[in-house]
N, C-alpha and C positions, 0 to 999 in steps of 0.2 A: 126865659130868666131864675123862676125858679128854680130849675131842674139845676142849669148851673149849679146857683148857690147850692144845692144839697151836692152835687159830687162837690165843689172844692169844700164841704162842708168835713164832706165823707172822708174826702182826700187829708184833713186835717185830723182829724177825726184818729185816723191808720197812722200815718206819721207820731200821732203823740203815742198813739201805744207803741210803737215801733219803739221811741226814742227810750220808756220807762222801761219798757222791758229786756232793752240794753245795757239802762247803767243799774238794770238789777238784776243782771248776770256780772254784771261789772265785778257790782256790791259780795255778791256771792263767791265771784275771785276770789274776795280778799280777807276769806277765811283762813286761809296755810301761810301769809303775809303773818296777820295778825297771831297765828299760831305760832311760828317761828319767832317772832318776836317778843313773845312773851317769853317761849324758852331762852333767849338769851339774854335779855335783860333780868329775872328773872328767875324764884331758885325754884319755880312749879314743876309739878309731873303732869302725867298725861293722864290720869284718871280725876286729878281731883283741876284743873283747866276746865275737862271738861263738863263737871260736877257743876261748877263755877257758871259757866255757861248757858248749863240744861235753867241751874237756878234764875237765871235773868230772863231768859227765855219764858219762865216756866207762867207768868202773870199773865202770856199775851193766850197762852195758849188754854189757859181753861177760860176764863172770856171765848174764847172763842168755841170752843167748848161747851161753855151755860148757853151759849147764843143758839149753836146749829141741835140742842136737845128739844131747843121750845118750838122749835120748827114741826111742822104736822110735818114728822117724815115714822114712816110704820119706826116698831122698838127693835132693837139691836139682838136678837136672836144668840142662848147659849153659847153656840157652838160661834156664831160671827162672831164675842167678846173671846172667842181664846182663839181666834187667826190674826185679833186686832194686835194683843199681848203678843204675841208670836213674831207675829210681823212688826212689832214695834223692839220690843228687843233685837231681834237677829237686823233688822236694817235700817234702827237710829245709832240701840245701844252699842253691841257688840262693830258695828259700819265705824260711826264713830269715834270709841276705844285703838280700835285697830289705826283709822289713819290719823290721829293724837301720838302712836306711839309711834308711827313711820315716818311721823315730819322734822321726828327730834335727829332721824342719822340718814334724810335723804332732801333732794334741796326739792320748795317750794315748785317748782315746773316739773321735772318729772314725776312728783306726786300726782297732779293736773291730770296731767298726762294719763296715767295706770288708772285714775281712775273715771276718763273718760271713758277707756273703755267699757261703765260697766252697760249700755245695750248689746254689747256680741255679751256679755256674758248670758244675757234679760232672751237672748237669739237659741243661746245651748242651751239656755234649762228647758224654754220652750221645746225644745227637738225631741229636747235629754223623757222631760219628766212626763206631757205632753204630744210628743208623738207627731209633734210641726215638722214638717218638711220642709228643711230648707230649701230658696231657688239660689241658680246662679247668681243672683245680684248681692242676693245675702253672702253666697262662700265667699262672692269677690271683694264684699267687704270686709268680713271678717279681712279675709288674705291681708287686705292694703293695711286696716287697723294695727296687729297684731305686728308686721314688716317695720308700719313706723314706729313702736313701741322698740324691737328690734335694737334700729336706727339709734333711736334716741339715747334709750339703755348704753347702747353700747359708747359710745361720747361718755355719756355722764358715766360709765364703770370705767374709761381711762382719765378722770382727773381723779375720780374718788375712788382709784384701788386700794389704797391703801388704808381708805379708813375699814374698819372690820365693822361696824354696824351698819355697811350702807345694805350686804345684801338681804337683812333681818330686818331694813327697813322697808328696802324694797320688800320685800312675803307681804309686811304689818299692812302697808296701803295696796298690793294685788289684792287681799286677804278680805278690805275693806270695798272694795268694787266686789266682790263676788258676792259679799255677804248684803249688798247696797239692790245687785242686782238681782237675787233672790225677794227684797220687798216690794222693787219694781213688778218681775211678775207676782206677790201675792196681791199687790193690786190693784191690777184687773180684774182680778177674780174675786175682788172684797167689793169695792167701791163702787160696783152698779148697785149692788145691793144695803147696802149702809148708808149710802152719800159720801162723795168725795169730803168737804168739810169739816164733818162728825170725825171722818176715816183719821184725816190725818189730825186731828184734835186729841182723837185717843190714844192713837200711836205714838206721839209725842210726850202727849202724859207717863202712855206704860213708861217707856225707853225714862222718862227722871225719873219708874221710880228706880230702876234697876240700874241706870248710873249712881241717883244719892245711894240707895243701899251697897253696894261697890266701897261708893268713896268712905259709909260710914263704918262699914265691916274691917276697909286697910288704912286707915289713917282714922286720928284724932284727929277734934275739933281746931287745939292746941294748937294746930299744926297752921293753921293760918295767921298765925303771930307774925312768926318766919318769915313770910313771905315780905319783899318788897312793894312794899305800896301803890305802886304802879300796875301790878297785875289787875285790881277792882277795875281802871281806863282801859286794858287790855278786853277782860272779861266783858266787861258795858258794851267793847266795839265788833264781837264774836257775839252775842247776843241780836242788838239793835241792827247792824251795820252789813254783818255777813251773815243775821241769818231772822230776822222779824220784819226790818223792810223789805228786801230783796224774796221774802215771802209775795208781800201784799202786790209787789212792786211786780214779780211775772205771772200774777193772780188776773189784775187789774189788765197786764198785755193779753193773756189767755182771750180775757171776755171782750175785745175789740178786736186783735186780729189770730186770732184760733191759737189751740197749741199748736199744730204743723208748724205753723212760721215762727211761735218763738222755742216753739225744740232748735229749729235753725238758728234764730240768734245766740243764743248759750252756746254757740260753738266758739263765741268767743272767748269764752271759760279761760283752756287752755293759753291761749294767746296772750289775755290778761292778766294771767299771773306769772306766765313768762315773764314779759318787759315790769310787773309792778316788783317782779323778785330781782332784777337788773337792777330796777332804779335804788328799792327800798333794804336789801338785804345781802347787796353786793354779789348774788350769783353772776356765773357766767352766762353768756351767751353765745351757745356753739351753734356750728351749722349745723351738724348732724340730731338739733334739738333743733332747729331748723324745717329742716329735711323729715322727721319722723313728727313731728305735728302736724305738720301738713296733709299728712298719707292719712293719719292718724283723727285730723277731722272731717278729710275724705272719703272713709271709711264708715264711718260713724251720718254720716250727713247720708251716705247712701243707703244704711242700715235706716235711717228716719226714712225712704220713701219706701221703703215693704212691710209688708201687715205684720200682725201678730208681734211687733212694737211698741208701740205705742199705750199703759191701759184703757181698758176703755171706761171713758170717765166719760158720760152727761155732760155734750156741750154750756146745757145752760147753770151746769153744778161752776160751785166759787173757788176752783182748783188752789188750793193753798198749798202746794206741795215746800215737801220737808227737806231735810241739805241735799244740792243734788252735787253732779261731781264736774 
């Protein structure tokens, strides 16, 4: 009887972890929707929107950094500080900036699909920099993923052919996926040395410094007086709903059901974004997009079953993932 009750409790706990992780993935997928709505209804530009988002998220990451710094862990070496700052600048500052710029020109659905290729780029980077040999399964997964993007992009190109910024926006999101994949690879090398929670908090803080510096160099504070009041609500939604809440929800899911299962669950992200874009932005939902999405998701899931993709994060760590694809 006791054993049966334990099994029921374990199943319920697993279901709870699954549902929370799935909701976290859906919350993460709202980022593109809020960004598109902010561009549509306010006069904000990419770097200002990004700076406001980071300002609203900053208190949470400061608290996380303070708590993690008080834990009994070894001190961060000077060299490791350099890598943390570099990865924060490349993996979040540049990555997010490219993403926000790209969203001004392409649909939220296509943006999500291009971003979802970052695990394939991580594999190629590992192959190039660290001479990790590609397996047949990885090659097949890469082919599937890029075929999916080609099909989805072709369908989108047919619809957006007259838009002069379409290719530029696609390039920006592509660069976002590439820079984030460098962050992913670097995470696997640095996290085992400094700890996942501390690493994430410090990289987010360093990225915030870069983003705010960029804003103050290129803008005057008086620019805020020209924006529609609703910009505050969009930035709050970006910070809380699309960043902080899903970070903790995915972390909680990882503790209960494991990072591999959470990685599979986050594959609903592109589908969620496409459906939300259709419902809230009025974007076209066409056949090539469906086919491309399926191929990309299958390809990424196959990559998830291979080695040398997921960073070597200690299972007992409370991993707080930054913004993911």
